[in-house]
N, C-alpha and C positions, 0 to 999 in steps of 0.2 A: 788087767789083761782082758781083752775082748772075749765075749762068749763064743767060743769056736763052734758050738753045736748049731748055731743059727746062721753061720756064714756060708756064702756061696763058695763052692769048691775052688774057683779061681781066686777069690779073695783070700781064702784060707791058705792056698799055696803061696801067695805073695806074702802073707803075714808070716808064715814059717821062714821064708827067705829073709825077711827083715829081722826077725828075732834071732836068726842064726848068724847074722853079719857080725864081724869082729868089732865094729864100731857102734853096735846097737845101743849100748848104754849111753854113749856120747850123743847119739841121735835123739834118744828118748829125753835126755836132759835139755837138748836144744828145744824140742817141742814143748816140754814142760815150761820152759822160760817164756814161750809164746802164749801160755795159757791153754794149750791144746788147740791152737788155731787150726781151722779146717782147710785153709788155703794159704799157707805161708809163702812169703816172698823169698826167693833164693837170691843171694848175693855172692859175688866173687870179688876178691880184692885183698887189701891189707890195711893195718893200722900200726903206727909206730909212735911211742911215747918217749920224748927226749927231755933231758934236763935243759932248761932254757939257758943256763950259764955255761955249762961245760959241753953241751951237745951230746952227752953220753946217752946211749939207748937204755931206757929203764924197762921198757916192755915192748914186745911186738907180737902181732897176731896176723896170720895169713889164712885165707880160705882153704888153702891146700891141706891144712891141719884139721879141718872140720870134717864131719861125716859126709862122704860123697864129694868132698872138695868144695862144699858150699856152706855159707852161713844162712840160717833160716830165721826170719823175723816175722812178727804177726802181720797179717794183711790189713788190719784196721777197718774192715768192712762193717758198716753200722747195721746192716740187715741181719735180723735174727735168722732168716731162712738160709742165708749164705754162710755165716760163721757165728754160731751162738756165743763162743767165748769173747770174740772181739765186739759183738753187739752188746754183751753184758757190760764190758768196759765203757763203751760209748754211752750206754744208758746211765751208767754211774756218773760219768762226766756231765751228762745232760742234767741229771738230778741235782748235782751240786751247783751247777751254773744257775738253774732256775731257783733253787732254794736260796742261794746267796742274794738274789735280787728281791726275795721276799722277806728273809729273816736277817740278812747281813752275814758277812764272813770276814774276819780280820785277815785271813790268809789271802783273800782276794781284794783286800782294801775296800770292802763294802761295809759301811757302818750299820750297826744294828738299828739305827734310827729309821731305816727304810720301812720298818714295820709300822711306823706312825704315818706314812705317806698315804694319800688317796691311791688305792689300787683296786682293780677289779679283774675278774675273770670273764672274758667275753668269748662267745662262740658265734662265728659268722658262717652262714650256710649258703649252699647253692640254691638257685631257683628251681622250680619244677620243670621237668622236661617231658612230663606225662605221668599219669597215675600209676603207682606201684603198689604191690602187696605190702601191707604194714600191720602194725599192732597199734590201733588208735589209743591215744592217751585218755580219752574220755568216751562216754557212751557205753555201748554194749560190749566193746572190745572186739567187735567183728570187723574184719577188713571189708573194703568195698566189694570184694568178690563173694562176701557172705560167709567167709570162713574165719574161725578163731585160730590164728597161726601161733603155734608154740614158738618160743624164742629161737631154737636152733633150726627152724624150718628153712630149707634152702630157697624157698620161694620168696622169702622176705627180701624186699628191695628190687625184685624183678618186675618188669612192666606188666600191667593188666592186659595191655594190647601192644605187643612188641612191634607190630607193623606200623603203628602210628607214633611210637615213641621217638622223641627228637634226639637220636644218637649223635648226630652232627653237632647239635647245640651243646650236648653234654661234654663231648671231648674238647670242643672249642672253649667252653667255660673253664675246664681244667687247665687247658693250655695257657689261658690268659689270667688265671687266678692270681699269680704273683703281681701282675700289673694292677689288677683290681685292688689288691691289698695296698699297694704303694699309693694309689689314688685315695683310698680310704684314710690312710695315715696322714697324708698331706691335708685332706679336708678336715680331719679331726683337729689338727693344730689350728686351723682357721676357725672352727667352731668354738674351740676353747677360748681363743683370743676374743672372739665376738661376745661370748657369754660373760667374759670378764671385763668387757668394755675397753679392750686394748687393741692397738694396731698389731700387725704381725711382728714388727720390729720390737715393740714394747713387750710382747709375749716372750720372744726369745731372750730378752734381757732380764726377765723375771722368773721364767719357768722353763722346764724341759720335759718333753714326753719320752718315756722309756717303755720298751715293750719286749716281750719274748713270746714267739708264737710257734706252734707246731701244727703240721698238716695231718689230717686224717681222712681216709676214704670212707664214705658212708656205704652201706650195703648196696645201694644203687650204683656205686662207682663214681659218685660225684665228690669232689674234694670240698672239705670245709676246714676252717681254721679255729683253733683254740688259742687264745692269747691272754697273757698277763700284761696288763697295761697300768703304768704307774706314773704319777706326777711328782717331779722333783723340782728343786731350785735350779737356777740357770746353769750351774756347774755340775749338774747330775746328782748322784746319791750323796755327795759330800755336803750339799747345801739344802736347807729346808725349802719347801714350796711356799709361795706367798699365801696370805690368809684367805684369799678368794678361792684357792684350790681345794675343793671338797669332793667327796665321793659322788654326791648328787650331781654336781656340775659336770664331773667326768662322765658319769653314766648318761646324763641327758645329751651331752655333746657327742658321745658315741652313737646314740640312737639317731641324732640328727644327721651325723656324717654318713651313716649307712644308707639312708634314703635320699641323700642330696642328689639332685639331678646331675651334678658334675661327676659323681662317683659311678662311673660306668666306662666300659671299653667298647668302642665301636669296631665292628668287623666288616670289612668291605664286602659287597656282593660279588660273587664270581661263579661262573658256570651255572649250575642249578641251585646254588646256595644264595639265599637272600641276605640283605644287609641285616646285621644283628647289633643290638645294644646289650652287652652282657652286664648284668647287675647282680647284687647279692639277693639271696632269697628272703622271704618275708619272716622266716623264723630266726629270731635274734635273741640271745640270752646274755644278760649282763648282770653279774652278781658281785657284791663286795666280798673281798677276801678277808677272812678273820684269822686270828691267831689261835683259835680254840679247836683242837682235834675233834671235838664232839660235833662241830658244825659241818654242814654238807660241803661248804666251799672254804675249807681251812687251808692254811699254808702247806701243811704236809700232804693233804689230799690233792691239791692242785699240782704240787711238785711231782708227786708220784704219777699223776694222770699224764702230765706233759712228757715226763721221762719215758713212760710206757710206749707212747706213740712215736717216740724219736727213733725207734728201731724197726718200725713197721712201714709198709708201703702198699702198693696196689695188689700184692699177692694175697692180701686179706680178702680180696674179692674173687680170688681164683685165678688172677693173672699170673704171668710168669715173672720171676724175679731177675730177669736178664733181658737184654735187648733181643728182639725177634728178627730172625733172618728172613723167614718166609711164612706165609699164612698157614702152610701145612703143619707147622709146629703146634698150632692151636689144637688141631685134631689129635696129634700124637700125644699131647700133654693133657687131653680131656678137659680143656678149659670150658667152664660153664657157658651156656648159650648167651646169656645177657652180657657177660664180660667179653666173650668172643665178638659179639656185635659191636661193642665199643672199640675193640682193637681194630676190627675191620673198618670201622668208620675213620679211624686214624689213617689207615692205609689208603682209603678212597679219597680222603681230603688232602692228603699230603701234596699231590701235584697242584692242587688249587691254591694252597697257601705254603709254598716251599720255604719261605722265611721262618715259618713256625716249627719246622722239623717234626711234624706230627708222627711220622712213621718211626723216627729215631726214638721217640718217647712213647710209642704205643704200649710198651710193657708197663708204663705208668698211666695208661689211659689218657695220654696227652699232657699230663702235668709235667712241667719241666723245671720246677723250682726246688729249692732246698726244703727238706722236711722240717728242719728246726732252724729258725733264724732269730736274731735279736738285734736291738738297737745298740749302738756303740757303748752307751753308758749304763745299760741295764745291769750288767755284772761283768765278770771276767770273760775269757774266751776259751774255746777248746784248745787253741794253740798254747795258751798259758798253762792249762791243766796238763797237757802232754809234756810240756817242758819241765814242770815240777816233777812228774813221774820219771822223766829221763834223767834229771839231775839226781834224784834219789838213787836210781839204779847205778848211775855212774859213780856216786859216792860209795855205794856198796862194793862195786868192783874195785875201786881204788883201795879200799880197806882190805879186801881179800887178796889183792896183789902186793900190798905193802907199798903203794905209790905215795909220794909226798903230795902236799897241797897243790891243787890244779893251777894256782897262780905261778908256781915255780916250774911248771912243765909245759911242753909244747906237743900237741897232738897232731900228727899228720896222718891222713887217711885217703884211700881211694877205693871206693866200693861201687860195683856196677851190677845192674839187674841181670840175672841169669835164668829167669824162669819163675814158676810158682807151682804150688799144689803138692799133692801126695800121690803115691801109687795106691792102688786099692788096699794093700796090706797096711801101708803107712796110715791111710785114712782111718782104718779100723782102730789102730793103736792110738791115733790122735784123739778120736772120739772117746776112747776109754780113759785117756789122760784127762781130757776136759771134764768127763763125768766125775772122776776122782776129785778133781779140784772143786767142782761144784758141791759135792757131798761134804768135803772138808769145810768149805765156806759156810754151808748151811749149818753144819754141826757147831762151828765156832760161833755163829750168830745166835743159835739157840742157847748155847752155854752163856753168852753174855746177857741174853734176855732173862735166863734163869737166875743169874747172879743179881741182876737188877731187881727182880721181883722178890728176892729174899733179903735184899739189903735193908 
C-alpha cells in the first residue's frame, strides 16, 4: 500500500477511488503480473482455445471481463528512468545473453568451450571536442582549471571554455557512431586476416569474429562503446578457432583497426559547418577477459558492467528521457547548461543535415543507434529469451486452467491497442507493487546466498 502521508491530495483522491472500485483486486493482480509496470499497454479483444479435432471451445477470454474492460501487459521499456520493473527484466536478459557468450549456456546452445576462445573487453572512445573539467589519472590530481574535483562534482565533463567547445562536432560524432563502429568491425576482419597471412575469403573459411557491445555516455555527453570481442571457428561458437587465433593477435588487430585511415566517417561541409572526418579518440583500452572473479576484467565483472549500461541512456547527463517537442522544455526541465547546449546544437544542425534526423534524436544528444547490439553468432537473442519466458507463462496458464497439450489445441485471438499508462492513483499503487516485488526478490537472493555460504 502506498504511503498516503506523502501523496499529493489529487493523487490521494484518485488512489482512494481505485482502491474502492469493485474490481480492484483483479486490477491489482493484473499489475502484479506485469511486475508493477509503470506504463502498461492496454489491449482490447478476445482469445478462444479450441480442441483441434472436435472444435469444442475449451477456454475463452474477452477484454470486457477485465478491470475497466482492458487487458494490461508490461510496456517492455528498457530505460530505468521510464519503467524500473521492465528495465530490470531487460537488464536480466542482457546479463544472460552477454554471459552466455563468455561462459556458455546449454539452454542457448552455446558450448562452455567459448571460455577457451581468444576474447577481450575493448573500450572505444570519442575524440576531444575541447578541454573539459576532469580528474587526471596521474600527477597532482588537479584539473586544468587548478581544482581537485570530487567524484560527484557536477562540473566534471563540462567544458573549460564553452564558447570554444565544438558542440556541433560532438553531436555529429554521436550521430555517426554506429557507422563508425561498422567500419571498425569491417576493418578488424581485414586486420585479422592480414595478421594471419590470409585472404578475406580464407579468413571467412577458417574463423569468425563475434562481438557484443553496449553504448555509454561519458560525462561530457560523448558516446563510447564497451565491447566483448571473441574469435571462433568458421561456424561460430560450435567450432574452435584455428591455431593462429590468439589473444595477442586479436588485441594487436583491434589497435591497428582503430587507427586505420579507412576507419572514419566523412561529413560534408554545409552552411557554416566545415567538412569533418569523424574518427575514434586516442584513448583505447583492450584487456583479455579471464575466468577468475578476483581479476579486474573477469567474465562476471564484464557481464555485470555491460548489463548495467543496457538500461541507461543520455539522461545520465541530465538530458530528457523522451523526444523533445520544443526548446522551451529544456528550461522547464532544468537541463544542465552543457547538455542543453548539445541538444540545441542538434536543433541548429537539423536543417543542415536533414537525413541525419538530429532533432528527432536530440534527447539522445544525436545518437541514433541501439544501446546493446551483438553479432549473429555471439550468443542467443532477446527474442529467444522473451519466447522462453512466454512459453513458461503459457504452460503455467494451461496448467491452471486444466487445458490439454498445446499440440492438440488451436488458439484464436484478436487483440488491439487501446492506450497505455496509469491514472495518478493507479501509478502510486503500481509503484508500491513494484517495490514489494523488488524487496521479495532481494530477500530471496539474500536467502540463497546465505544458504550457499553455510553449505
